[in-house]
C-alpha positions in Angstrom: 11.4 158.4 204.2 11.6 161.8 202.3 8.5 163.2 200.8 9.8 162.8 197.2 10.8 159.2 197.9 7.3 158.6 199.4 5.8 159.9 196.2 7.9 157.6 194.1 7.1 154.6 196.1 3.4 155.3 196.0 3.4 155.3 192.2 5.8 152.3 191.6 5.9 148.6 192.1 7.4 148.0 195.6 9.7 145.3 194.4 11.0 147.6 191.7 11.5 150.5 194.2 13.4 148.1 196.5 15.7 147.1 193.7 16.3 150.7 192.6 16.9 151.8 196.2 19.5 149.1 196.6 21.2 150.2 193.3 21.2 153.8 194.5 22.8 152.6 197.8 25.4 150.7 195.9 26.1 153.7 193.7 26.5 155.8 196.9 29.1 153.3 198.1 30.9 153.5 194.8 31.0 157.3 195.0 32.3 157.1 198.6 35.1 154.7 197.8 36.0 156.6 194.6 36.3 159.8 196.7 38.6 157.9 199.1 40.7 156.6 196.3 41.0 160.1 194.7 41.9 161.5 198.1 44.6 158.9 198.7 46.0 159.1 195.2 46.1 162.9 195.1 47.8 163.0 198.6 50.4 160.6 197.3 51.3 163.2 194.6 51.2 166.1 197.0 48.1 167.6 195.4 44.4 168.0 196.2 41.6 165.9 194.9 40.4 168.9 192.8 43.9 169.2 191.4 43.8 165.5 190.4 40.3 165.9 188.8 41.8 168.9 186.8 44.7 166.8 185.6 42.3 164.0 184.6 40.1 166.4 182.6 43.2 167.9 180.9 44.4 164.4 180.0 41.3 163.9 177.8 42.6 166.3 175.1 45.7 167.9 173.8 45.1 171.1 175.7 42.1 172.4 177.5 41.0 176.0 177.9 41.0 177.4 181.4 37.3 178.1 181.0 36.5 174.5 180.1 38.5 173.2 183.1 36.8 175.6 185.4 33.4 174.6 184.2 34.2 170.9 184.6 35.3 171.5 188.2 32.5 173.9 189.0 34.8 176.8 189.9 35.5 180.3 188.8 38.2 181.1 186.3 39.9 183.1 189.0 40.0 180.0 191.3 41.3 178.0 188.3 44.1 180.4 187.8 45.3 179.7 191.3 45.0 175.9 190.7 46.8 176.2 187.4 49.6 178.2 189.0 50.0 175.5 191.7 50.0 172.6 189.2 52.4 174.4 186.9 54.8 175.2 189.8 54.6 171.5 190.8 55.5 170.5 187.2 52.2 168.7 186.4 50.9 171.0 183.7 51.9 174.0 181.6 50.3 176.9 179.8 50.8 177.0 176.1 49.6 179.4 173.4 46.2 178.6 171.9 46.7 178.2 168.2 43.0 178.9 167.6 42.9 182.1 169.7 46.1 184.2 170.2 44.5 185.9 173.2 44.1 182.7 175.2 46.1 179.8 176.5 45.7 176.0 176.7 46.5 174.0 179.7 48.5 170.8 178.9 49.9 168.1 180.9 53.7 167.9 181.2 55.4 164.5 181.0 55.2 164.4 184.8 51.4 165.0 184.6 51.0 162.4 181.9 53.0 159.9 184.1 50.6 160.6 187.0 47.5 160.1 184.9 49.0 156.8 183.5 49.6 155.6 187.1 46.1 156.6 188.2 44.5 155.0 185.1 46.4 151.7 185.7 45.0 151.6 189.2 41.4 152.0 187.9 42.0 149.4 185.2 43.1 147.0 187.9 40.0 147.7 190.0 37.7 147.3 187.0 39.5 144.1 186.0 38.8 142.6 189.5 35.2 143.8 189.6 34.1 142.8 186.1 34.6 140.0 183.7 35.9 141.1 180.4 32.6 139.9 178.8 30.7 142.3 181.0 32.6 145.4 179.8 30.3 146.4 176.9 27.2 146.1 179.1 28.9 148.1 182.0 30.0 150.8 179.6 26.5 151.1 178.2 25.1 151.2 181.7 27.6 153.9 182.8 26.9 156.0 179.8 23.2 155.6 180.1 23.3 156.7 183.7 25.5 159.6 182.8 23.1 160.7 180.1 20.1 160.5 182.4 21.8 162.4 185.2 22.9 165.0 182.6 19.3 165.4 181.4 18.1 166.0 184.9 20.3 169.1 185.3 20.1 170.4 181.7 
């Protein structure tokens, strides 16, 4: 047992710690299987998992700045330029003029990129549909957003 986990267990109810530990383990399994899914999906499109994550981020808006995509992926803007060149050459995204700043560009999905993201999202909707009853969706959404907020607070 790690020193930090030992400190937590010393201050908390053992039953509660056991439940939380099993939840963390389940979350780890989810992360592992999600990484496997992203790896398989991206390979099917001939791109890397990071490329697919970039397309997913770009799909959330009608154009993302290279800086915002780089920050989301945790990479430098120089590395993102290479990624954008690769995805552009493969026909998944394009650079367009930024109407708010003539000195910069926006990265937008092409119709092929949109098609990929629709296919990926359909697979996730199917997985969620099999894992959760429709009545559970509001609770699960709240739980996911709550966890995301707490994890964000830890690093902010």
